[in-house]
PyMOL Python script that loads the backbone (N, CA, C, O; Angstrom):
from pymol import cmd

cmd.read_pdbstr("""\
ATOM      1  N   MET A   1       1.111  -1.199   0.003  1.00  0.00           N
ATOM      2  CA  MET A   1      -0.138  -0.381  -0.131  1.00  0.00           C
ATOM      3  C   MET A   1       0.832   0.903   0.138  1.00  0.00           C
ATOM      4  O   MET A   1       0.433   1.963  -0.343  1.00  0.00           O
ATOM      5  N   ASN A   2       2.280   0.924   0.982  1.00  0.00           N
ATOM      6  CA  ASN A   2       2.930   2.510   0.816  1.00  0.00           C
ATOM      7  C   ASN A   2       3.166   2.766  -0.751  1.00  0.00           C
ATOM      8  O   ASN A   2       3.008   3.768  -1.450  1.00  0.00           O
ATOM      9  N   THR A   3       3.581   1.539  -1.009  1.00  0.00           N
ATOM     10  CA  THR A   3       4.459   1.256  -2.561  1.00  0.00           C
ATOM     11  C   THR A   3       3.562   1.747  -3.324  1.00  0.00           C
ATOM     12  O   THR A   3       3.727   1.581  -4.532  1.00  0.00           O
ATOM     13  N   LEU A   4       2.508   2.396  -2.914  1.00  0.00           N
ATOM     14  CA  LEU A   4       1.338   2.886  -4.702  1.00  0.00           C
ATOM     15  C   LEU A   4       1.310   3.891  -4.198  1.00  0.00           C
ATOM     16  O   LEU A   4       1.601   4.789  -4.987  1.00  0.00           O
ATOM     17  N   ARG A   5       0.972   4.407  -2.669  1.00  0.00           N
ATOM     18  CA  ARG A   5       1.263   5.409  -2.935  1.00  0.00           C
ATOM     19  C   ARG A   5       2.457   6.680  -3.261  1.00  0.00           C
ATOM     20  O   ARG A   5       1.972   7.807  -3.365  1.00  0.00           O
ATOM     21  N   GLY A   6       3.334   6.610  -3.356  1.00  0.00           N
ATOM     22  CA  GLY A   6       4.899   6.410  -3.350  1.00  0.00           C
ATOM     23  C   GLY A   6       4.323   6.555  -5.136  1.00  0.00           C
ATOM     24  O   GLY A   6       3.987   7.579  -5.731  1.00  0.00           O
ATOM     25  N   LEU A   7       4.357   5.629  -5.463  1.00  0.00           N
ATOM     26  CA  LEU A   7       4.101   6.052  -7.366  1.00  0.00           C
ATOM     27  C   LEU A   7       2.696   7.132  -7.466  1.00  0.00           C
ATOM     28  O   LEU A   7       2.597   8.210  -8.051  1.00  0.00           O
ATOM     29  N   GLY A   8       1.707   6.387  -6.667  1.00  0.00           N
ATOM     30  CA  GLY A   8       0.915   7.880  -7.103  1.00  0.00           C
ATOM     31  C   GLY A   8       1.740   8.899  -6.976  1.00  0.00           C
ATOM     32  O   GLY A   8       2.443   9.228  -7.931  1.00  0.00           O
ATOM     33  N   ALA A   9       1.791   9.568  -5.773  1.00  0.00           N
ATOM     34  CA  ALA A   9       2.481  10.914  -5.455  1.00  0.00           C
ATOM     35  C   ALA A   9       3.992  10.929  -6.354  1.00  0.00           C
ATOM     36  O   ALA A   9       4.400  12.056  -6.632  1.00  0.00           O
ATOM     37  N   VAL A  10       4.806   9.792  -6.802  1.00  0.00           N
ATOM     38  CA  VAL A  10       6.057  10.173  -8.507  1.00  0.00           C
ATOM     39  C   VAL A  10       5.104  11.009  -9.721  1.00  0.00           C
ATOM     40  O   VAL A  10       5.395  11.972 -10.431  1.00  0.00           O
ATOM     41  N   ALA A  11       3.460   9.934  -9.583  1.00  0.00           N
ATOM     42  CA  ALA A  11       3.130   9.783 -11.167  1.00  0.00           C
ATOM     43  C   ALA A  11       2.598  11.174 -11.104  1.00  0.00           C
ATOM     44  O   ALA A  11       2.859  11.842 -12.104  1.00  0.00           O
ATOM     45  N   VAL A  12       1.758  11.905  -9.956  1.00  0.00           N
ATOM     46  CA  VAL A  12       1.247  13.649  -9.607  1.00  0.00           C
ATOM     47  C   VAL A  12       2.365  14.670 -10.010  1.00  0.00           C
ATOM     48  O   VAL A  12       2.179  15.631 -10.755  1.00  0.00           O
ATOM     49  N   LEU A  13       3.245  14.419  -9.569  1.00  0.00           N
ATOM     50  CA  LEU A  13       4.481  15.121  -9.667  1.00  0.00           C
ATOM     51  C   LEU A  13       4.990  15.101 -11.051  1.00  0.00           C
ATOM     52  O   LEU A  13       5.671  16.035 -11.474  1.00  0.00           O
ATOM     53  N   ALA A  14       4.724  14.197 -11.688  1.00  0.00           N
ATOM     54  CA  ALA A  14       5.497  14.271 -13.410  1.00  0.00           C
ATOM     55  C   ALA A  14       4.489  14.723 -14.411  1.00  0.00           C
ATOM     56  O   ALA A  14       4.636  15.043 -15.590  1.00  0.00           O
ATOM     57  N   GLY A  15       2.952  14.650 -13.316  1.00  0.00           N
ATOM     58  CA  GLY A  15       1.913  15.498 -14.631  1.00  0.00           C
ATOM     59  C   GLY A  15       2.444  16.420 -14.240  1.00  0.00           C
ATOM     60  O   GLY A  15       3.395  16.549 -15.011  1.00  0.00           O
ATOM     61  N   ILE A  16       2.495  17.419 -13.325  1.00  0.00           N
ATOM     62  CA  ILE A  16       2.673  18.849 -13.027  1.00  0.00           C
ATOM     63  C   ILE A  16       3.450  19.016 -13.916  1.00  0.00           C
ATOM     64  O   ILE A  16       3.173  19.852 -14.777  1.00  0.00           O
ATOM     65  N   ALA A  17       4.910  18.124 -14.002  1.00  0.00           N
ATOM     66  CA  ALA A  17       5.590  18.753 -14.835  1.00  0.00           C
ATOM     67  C   ALA A  17       5.395  18.627 -16.028  1.00  0.00           C
ATOM     68  O   ALA A  17       5.770  19.466 -16.847  1.00  0.00           O
ATOM     69  N   TYR A  18       4.597  17.251 -16.410  1.00  0.00           N
ATOM     70  CA  TYR A  18       4.556  17.607 -18.575  1.00  0.00           C
ATOM     71  C   TYR A  18       3.928  18.355 -18.252  1.00  0.00           C
ATOM     72  O   TYR A  18       4.331  19.297 -18.934  1.00  0.00           O
ATOM     73  N   ALA A  19       2.619  18.978 -17.266  1.00  0.00           N
ATOM     74  CA  ALA A  19       1.100  19.759 -17.671  1.00  0.00           C
ATOM     75  C   ALA A  19       2.411  21.232 -17.812  1.00  0.00           C
ATOM     76  O   ALA A  19       2.331  21.892 -18.848  1.00  0.00           O
ATOM     77  N   MET A  20       3.123  21.495 -17.143  1.00  0.00           N
ATOM     78  CA  MET A  20       4.056  22.922 -17.152  1.00  0.00           C
ATOM     79  C   MET A  20       4.902  23.107 -18.333  1.00  0.00           C
ATOM     80  O   MET A  20       5.283  24.209 -18.727  1.00  0.00           O
ATOM     81  N   THR A  21       5.146  22.126 -18.812  1.00  0.00           N
ATOM     82  CA  THR A  21       6.054  22.174 -20.326  1.00  0.00           C
ATOM     83  C   THR A  21       5.010  22.365 -20.997  1.00  0.00           C
ATOM     84  O   THR A  21       5.252  23.126 -21.934  1.00  0.00           O
ATOM     85  N   ARG A  22       3.326  21.835 -20.940  1.00  0.00           N
ATOM     86  CA  ARG A  22       2.914  22.068 -21.681  1.00  0.00           C
ATOM     87  C   ARG A  22       2.118  23.029 -22.322  1.00  0.00           C
ATOM     88  O   ARG A  22       2.183  23.474 -23.468  1.00  0.00           O
ATOM     89  N   ILE A  23       1.047  23.373 -21.018  1.00  0.00           N
ATOM     90  CA  ILE A  23       0.811  24.572 -20.929  1.00  0.00           C
ATOM     91  C   ILE A  23       1.200  26.219 -21.215  1.00  0.00           C
ATOM     92  O   ILE A  23       2.203  26.459 -20.542  1.00  0.00           O
ATOM     93  N   ALA A  24       0.932  26.975 -21.683  1.00  0.00           N
ATOM     94  CA  ALA A  24       1.021  28.702 -22.527  1.00  0.00           C
ATOM     95  C   ALA A  24       1.987  29.134 -21.299  1.00  0.00           C
ATOM     96  O   ALA A  24       3.196  29.210 -21.085  1.00  0.00           O
ATOM     97  N   THR A  25       0.651  29.396 -20.548  1.00  0.00           N
ATOM     98  CA  THR A  25       0.865  30.015 -19.334  1.00  0.00           C
ATOM     99  C   THR A  25       0.926  29.872 -17.262  1.00  0.00           C
ATOM    100  O   THR A  25      -0.074  29.696 -16.566  1.00  0.00           O
ATOM    101  N   VAL A  26       2.618  30.040 -16.645  1.00  0.00           N
ATOM    102  CA  VAL A  26       2.009  28.468 -15.770  1.00  0.00           C
ATOM    103  C   VAL A  26       0.878  29.346 -14.643  1.00  0.00           C
ATOM    104  O   VAL A  26       0.507  28.830 -13.588  1.00  0.00           O
ATOM    105  N   ASP A  27       0.446  30.705 -15.086  1.00  0.00           N
ATOM    106  CA  ASP A  27      -0.505  31.016 -14.242  1.00  0.00           C
ATOM    107  C   ASP A  27      -2.056  30.260 -14.322  1.00  0.00           C
ATOM    108  O   ASP A  27      -3.109  30.341 -13.690  1.00  0.00           O
ATOM    109  N   GLN A  28      -1.574  29.537 -15.402  1.00  0.00           N
ATOM    110  CA  GLN A  28      -3.509  28.683 -15.744  1.00  0.00           C
ATOM    111  C   GLN A  28      -3.413  28.014 -14.740  1.00  0.00           C
ATOM    112  O   GLN A  28      -4.081  28.186 -13.721  1.00  0.00           O
ATOM    113  N   LEU A  29      -2.196  26.799 -14.987  1.00  0.00           N
ATOM    114  CA  LEU A  29      -2.383  25.840 -14.308  1.00  0.00           C
ATOM    115  C   LEU A  29      -2.347  26.105 -12.387  1.00  0.00           C
ATOM    116  O   LEU A  29      -3.091  25.635 -11.527  1.00  0.00           O
ATOM    117  N   THR A  30      -1.083  27.100 -12.257  1.00  0.00           N
ATOM    118  CA  THR A  30      -1.367  27.560 -10.992  1.00  0.00           C
ATOM    119  C   THR A  30      -3.167  28.087 -10.413  1.00  0.00           C
ATOM    120  O   THR A  30      -3.499  28.035  -9.229  1.00  0.00           O
ATOM    121  N   LEU A  31      -3.802  28.406 -11.176  1.00  0.00           N
ATOM    122  CA  LEU A  31      -4.842  28.692 -11.295  1.00  0.00           C
ATOM    123  C   LEU A  31      -5.841  27.157 -10.851  1.00  0.00           C
ATOM    124  O   LEU A  31      -5.928  26.629  -9.742  1.00  0.00           O
ATOM    125  N   GLY A  32      -6.366  26.821 -11.897  1.00  0.00           N
ATOM    126  CA  GLY A  32      -6.221  25.061 -12.177  1.00  0.00           C
ATOM    127  C   GLY A  32      -5.748  24.486 -10.798  1.00  0.00           C
ATOM    128  O   GLY A  32      -6.429  23.610 -10.264  1.00  0.00           O
ATOM    129  N   ILE A  33      -4.613  24.944 -10.208  1.00  0.00           N
ATOM    130  CA  ILE A  33      -4.165  23.704  -8.974  1.00  0.00           C
ATOM    131  C   ILE A  33      -5.094  24.182  -7.894  1.00  0.00           C
ATOM    132  O   ILE A  33      -5.671  23.339  -7.207  1.00  0.00           O
ATOM    133  N   THR A  34      -5.214  24.985  -7.765  1.00  0.00           N
ATOM    134  CA  THR A  34      -5.559  26.446  -6.330  1.00  0.00           C
ATOM    135  C   THR A  34      -6.960  25.873  -6.582  1.00  0.00           C
ATOM    136  O   THR A  34      -7.559  25.308  -5.667  1.00  0.00           O
ATOM    137  N   VAL A  35      -7.525  26.014  -7.877  1.00  0.00           N
ATOM    138  CA  VAL A  35      -9.242  25.372  -7.955  1.00  0.00           C
ATOM    139  C   VAL A  35      -9.545  24.221  -7.771  1.00  0.00           C
ATOM    140  O   VAL A  35     -10.730  23.891  -7.735  1.00  0.00           O
ATOM    141  N   GLY A  36      -8.545  23.341  -7.613  1.00  0.00           N
ATOM    142  CA  GLY A  36      -8.975  21.576  -7.065  1.00  0.00           C
ATOM    143  C   GLY A  36      -8.823  21.748  -6.024  1.00  0.00           C
ATOM    144  O   GLY A  36      -9.679  21.506  -5.173  1.00  0.00           O
ATOM    145  N   ILE A  37      -7.539  22.280  -5.758  1.00  0.00           N
ATOM    146  CA  ILE A  37      -7.184  22.243  -3.691  1.00  0.00           C
ATOM    147  C   ILE A  37      -8.705  22.372  -3.382  1.00  0.00           C
ATOM    148  O   ILE A  37      -9.475  21.419  -3.265  1.00  0.00           O
ATOM    149  N   VAL A  38      -9.029  23.702  -3.265  1.00  0.00           N
ATOM    150  CA  VAL A  38     -10.111  24.052  -2.733  1.00  0.00           C
ATOM    151  C   VAL A  38     -10.956  22.774  -2.733  1.00  0.00           C
ATOM    152  O   VAL A  38     -10.997  21.774  -2.015  1.00  0.00           O
ATOM    153  N   ALA A  39     -11.671  23.236  -3.913  1.00  0.00           N
ATOM    154  CA  ALA A  39     -12.966  22.000  -4.129  1.00  0.00           C
ATOM    155  C   ALA A  39     -12.705  20.184  -3.402  1.00  0.00           C
ATOM    156  O   ALA A  39     -13.363  19.225  -3.000  1.00  0.00           O
ATOM    157  N   VAL A  40     -11.661  20.507  -3.558  1.00  0.00           N
ATOM    158  CA  VAL A  40     -10.920  18.641  -2.965  1.00  0.00           C
ATOM    159  C   VAL A  40     -11.687  18.885  -0.935  1.00  0.00           C
ATOM    160  O   VAL A  40     -12.307  18.051  -0.275  1.00  0.00           O
ATOM    161  N   SER A  41     -11.232  20.460  -0.497  1.00  0.00           N
ATOM    162  CA  SER A  41     -11.001  20.668   0.503  1.00  0.00           C
ATOM    163  C   SER A  41     -12.575  20.727   0.884  1.00  0.00           C
ATOM    164  O   SER A  41     -13.099  19.787   1.481  1.00  0.00           O
ATOM    165  N   VAL A  42     -13.388  22.027   0.461  1.00  0.00           N
ATOM    166  CA  VAL A  42     -14.739  22.018   0.981  1.00  0.00           C
ATOM    167  C   VAL A  42     -15.282  20.695   0.649  1.00  0.00           C
ATOM    168  O   VAL A  42     -15.730  20.188   1.678  1.00  0.00           O
ATOM    169  N   VAL A  43     -15.475  19.658  -0.742  1.00  0.00           N
ATOM    170  CA  VAL A  43     -15.928  18.197  -0.302  1.00  0.00           C
ATOM    171  C   VAL A  43     -15.959  17.675   0.953  1.00  0.00           C
ATOM    172  O   VAL A  43     -16.944  17.277   1.577  1.00  0.00           O
ATOM    173  N   THR A  44     -14.184  17.716   1.467  1.00  0.00           N
ATOM    174  CA  THR A  44     -13.755  16.656   2.900  1.00  0.00           C
ATOM    175  C   THR A  44     -14.231  17.149   3.736  1.00  0.00           C
ATOM    176  O   THR A  44     -14.145  16.770   4.904  1.00  0.00           O
ATOM    177  N   TYR A  45     -15.063  18.451   3.197  1.00  0.00           N
ATOM    178  CA  TYR A  45     -15.077  19.649   4.935  1.00  0.00           C
ATOM    179  C   TYR A  45     -16.661  18.879   5.297  1.00  0.00           C
ATOM    180  O   TYR A  45     -16.981  18.221   6.287  1.00  0.00           O
ATOM    181  N   MET A  46     -17.369  19.210   4.230  1.00  0.00           N
ATOM    182  CA  MET A  46     -19.007  18.847   4.060  1.00  0.00           C
ATOM    183  C   MET A  46     -19.419  17.135   4.627  1.00  0.00           C
ATOM    184  O   MET A  46     -20.343  16.766   5.352  1.00  0.00           O
ATOM    185  N   ALA A  47     -18.372  16.379   3.989  1.00  0.00           N
ATOM    186  CA  ALA A  47     -18.908  14.853   4.305  1.00  0.00           C
ATOM    187  C   ALA A  47     -18.331  14.939   5.789  1.00  0.00           C
ATOM    188  O   ALA A  47     -19.060  14.222   6.475  1.00  0.00           O
ATOM    189  N   SER A  48     -17.230  15.570   6.662  1.00  0.00           N
ATOM    190  CA  SER A  48     -17.438  16.295   7.370  1.00  0.00           C
ATOM    191  C   SER A  48     -17.990  16.173   8.365  1.00  0.00           C
ATOM    192  O   SER A  48     -17.928  15.278   9.207  1.00  0.00           O
ATOM    193  N   VAL A  49     -18.756  17.377   8.303  1.00  0.00           N
ATOM    194  CA  VAL A  49     -19.621  17.516   8.704  1.00  0.00           C
ATOM    195  C   VAL A  49     -21.285  17.153   8.979  1.00  0.00           C
ATOM    196  O   VAL A  49     -22.001  17.514   9.913  1.00  0.00           O
ATOM    197  N   ARG A  50     -21.523  16.517   8.097  1.00  0.00           N
ATOM    198  CA  ARG A  50     -22.342  15.463   7.692  1.00  0.00           C
ATOM    199  C   ARG A  50     -22.246  14.291   8.807  1.00  0.00           C
ATOM    200  O   ARG A  50     -23.153  13.818   9.491  1.00  0.00           O
ATOM    201  N   ARG A  51     -20.544  13.893   8.771  1.00  0.00           N
ATOM    202  CA  ARG A  51     -20.330  12.597   9.462  1.00  0.00           C
ATOM    203  C   ARG A  51     -20.990  12.859  11.079  1.00  0.00           C
ATOM    204  O   ARG A  51     -21.767  12.251  11.816  1.00  0.00           O
ATOM    205  N   ARG A  52     -20.227  14.069  11.140  1.00  0.00           N
ATOM    206  CA  ARG A  52     -20.465  14.272  12.669  1.00  0.00           C
ATOM    207  C   ARG A  52     -21.708  14.435  13.021  1.00  0.00           C
ATOM    208  O   ARG A  52     -22.067  14.005  14.118  1.00  0.00           O
ATOM    209  N   ARG A  53     -22.874  15.269  11.926  1.00  0.00           N
ATOM    210  CA  ARG A  53     -24.106  15.232  12.477  1.00  0.00           C
ATOM    211  C   ARG A  53     -24.634  14.103  12.088  1.00  0.00           C
ATOM    212  O   ARG A  53     -25.651  14.428  11.475  1.00  0.00           O
ATOM    213  N   MET A  54     -24.500  12.518  12.085  1.00  0.00           N
ATOM    214  CA  MET A  54     -24.848  11.610  12.256  1.00  0.00           C
ATOM    215  C   MET A  54     -24.399  11.013  13.789  1.00  0.00           C
ATOM    216  O   MET A  54     -24.698  10.381  14.803  1.00  0.00           O
ATOM    217  N   ASP A  55     -23.584  11.659  13.155  1.00  0.00           N
ATOM    218  CA  ASP A  55     -23.322  10.299  15.146  1.00  0.00           C
ATOM    219  C   ASP A  55     -23.149  11.263  16.012  1.00  0.00           C
ATOM    220  O   ASP A  55     -22.464  10.806  16.927  1.00  0.00           O
ATOM    221  N   ARG A  56     -23.455  12.533  16.230  1.00  0.00           N
ATOM    222  CA  ARG A  56     -24.327  13.776  17.336  1.00  0.00           C
ATOM    223  C   ARG A  56     -26.096  13.016  17.168  1.00  0.00           C
ATOM    224  O   ARG A  56     -26.690  13.012  18.246  1.00  0.00           O
ATOM    225  N   ARG A  57     -26.915  12.412  15.954  1.00  0.00           N
ATOM    226  CA  ARG A  57     -28.009  12.397  15.668  1.00  0.00           C
ATOM    227  C   ARG A  57     -27.917  10.745  16.450  1.00  0.00           C
ATOM    228  O   ARG A  57     -28.890  10.311  17.067  1.00  0.00           O
ATOM    229  N   THR A  58     -26.894  10.113  16.344  1.00  0.00           N
ATOM    230  CA  THR A  58     -26.349   8.065  16.944  1.00  0.00           C
ATOM    231  C   THR A  58     -26.514   8.602  18.358  1.00  0.00           C
ATOM    232  O   THR A  58     -27.569   8.668  18.989  1.00  0.00           O
ATOM    233  N   ALA A  59     -25.649   8.868  18.639  1.00  0.00           N
ATOM    234  CA  ALA A  59     -25.643   9.159  20.467  1.00  0.00           C
ATOM    235  C   ALA A  59     -26.564   9.566  21.272  1.00  0.00           C
ATOM    236  O   ALA A  59     -26.703   9.355  22.477  1.00  0.00           O
ATOM    237  N   ASN A  60     -27.167  10.142  20.567  1.00  0.00           N
ATOM    238  CA  ASN A  60     -28.504  10.806  21.034  1.00  0.00           C
ATOM    239  C   ASN A  60     -29.759  10.150  20.992  1.00  0.00           C
ATOM    240  O   ASN A  60     -30.605  10.339  21.866  1.00  0.00           O
ATOM    241  N   GLY A  61     -29.950   9.312  19.926  1.00  0.00           N
ATOM    242  CA  GLY A  61     -31.528   8.351  19.675  1.00  0.00           C
ATOM    243  C   GLY A  61     -30.476   7.310  21.196  1.00  0.00           C
ATOM    244  O   GLY A  61     -31.249   6.855  22.039  1.00  0.00           O
ATOM    245  N   ARG A  62     -29.326   7.078  21.403  1.00  0.00           N
ATOM    246  CA  ARG A  62     -28.962   5.674  22.276  1.00  0.00           C
ATOM    247  C   ARG A  62     -29.050   6.405  23.400  1.00  0.00           C
ATOM    248  O   ARG A  62     -28.853   5.533  24.246  1.00  0.00           O
ATOM    249  N   THR A  63     -29.198   7.326  23.941  1.00  0.00           N
ATOM    250  CA  THR A  63     -28.998   8.031  25.182  1.00  0.00           C
ATOM    251  C   THR A  63     -29.988   7.841  25.763  1.00  0.00           C
ATOM    252  O   THR A  63     -30.093   7.159  26.782  1.00  0.00           O
ATOM    253  N   ARG A  64     -30.927   8.469  25.146  1.00  0.00           N
ATOM    254  CA  ARG A  64     -32.685   8.688  25.010  1.00  0.00           C
ATOM    255  C   ARG A  64     -33.121   7.721  25.476  1.00  0.00           C
ATOM    256  O   ARG A  64     -33.841   7.611  26.469  1.00  0.00           O
ATOM    257  N   SER A  65     -32.512   6.543  24.448  1.00  0.00           N
ATOM    258  CA  SER A  65     -33.837   5.265  24.606  1.00  0.00           C
ATOM    259  C   SER A  65     -33.186   4.694  26.183  1.00  0.00           C
ATOM    260  O   SER A  65     -33.873   3.993  26.925  1.00  0.00           O
ATOM    261  N   ARG A  66     -32.034   5.043  26.467  1.00  0.00           N
ATOM    262  CA  ARG A  66     -31.425   4.554  27.901  1.00  0.00           C
ATOM    263  C   ARG A  66     -32.093   5.408  28.922  1.00  0.00           C
ATOM    264  O   ARG A  66     -32.148   4.967  30.070  1.00  0.00           O
ATOM    265  N   SER A  67     -32.679   6.733  28.618  1.00  0.00           N
ATOM    266  CA  SER A  67     -33.165   6.654  29.892  1.00  0.00           C
ATOM    267  C   SER A  67     -34.717   6.681  29.450  1.00  0.00           C
ATOM    268  O   SER A  67     -35.495   6.230  30.290  1.00  0.00           O
ATOM    269  N   ARG A  68     -34.838   6.784  29.184  1.00  0.00           N
ATOM    270  CA  ARG A  68     -36.363   5.985  29.007  1.00  0.00           C
ATOM    271  C   ARG A  68     -36.819   5.007  29.526  1.00  0.00           C
ATOM    272  O   ARG A  68     -37.893   4.867  30.112  1.00  0.00           O
ATOM    273  N   ARG A  69     -35.665   3.985  29.242  1.00  0.00           N
ATOM    274  CA  ARG A  69     -36.098   3.007  29.948  1.00  0.00           C
ATOM    275  C   ARG A  69     -36.026   2.290  31.143  1.00  0.00           C
ATOM    276  O   ARG A  69     -36.632   1.386  31.718  1.00  0.00           O
ATOM    277  N   ALA A  70     -34.468   3.481  31.406  1.00  0.00           N
ATOM    278  CA  ALA A  70     -34.664   3.635  33.537  1.00  0.00           C
ATOM    279  C   ALA A  70     -35.263   4.642  33.751  1.00  0.00           C
ATOM    280  O   ALA A  70     -34.740   5.115  34.760  1.00  0.00           O
ATOM    281  N   THR A  71     -36.362   5.531  33.294  1.00  0.00           N
ATOM    282  CA  THR A  71     -37.536   6.075  33.936  1.00  0.00           C
ATOM    283  C   THR A  71     -38.601   5.438  33.745  1.00  0.00           C
ATOM    284  O   THR A  71     -39.450   6.283  34.029  1.00  0.00           O
ATOM    285  N   SER A  72     -39.169   4.465  33.440  1.00  0.00           N
ATOM    286  CA  SER A  72     -40.693   3.294  32.489  1.00  0.00           C
ATOM    287  C   SER A  72     -40.322   2.561  33.928  1.00  0.00           C
ATOM    288  O   SER A  72     -41.098   2.789  34.857  1.00  0.00           O
ATOM    289  N   GLY A  73     -39.114   1.638  34.190  1.00  0.00           N
ATOM    290  CA  GLY A  73     -38.757   0.802  34.791  1.00  0.00           C
ATOM    291  C   GLY A  73     -38.625   0.628  36.338  1.00  0.00           C
ATOM    292  O   GLY A  73     -38.187  -0.423  36.806  1.00  0.00           O
TER     293      GLY A  73
END
""", "prot")
cmd.dss("prot")
cmd.show_as("cartoon", "prot")
cmd.util.cbc("prot")
cmd.orient("prot")
């Protein structure tokens, strides 16, 4: 698994180097990379918020069901 990650990192760096030789302006490449990083960060943050909400709902459901059993019994 670690070998594959290393190969992936090398492939990404090679792709960036190749793209820099093909793109006329480095500004376009920089903008594209920046937009890509921001998009991935936003998607990751949204997934984190969704997961946190789901975990809280699950925890609240368990707490409520235990307290109801304790008071009703």
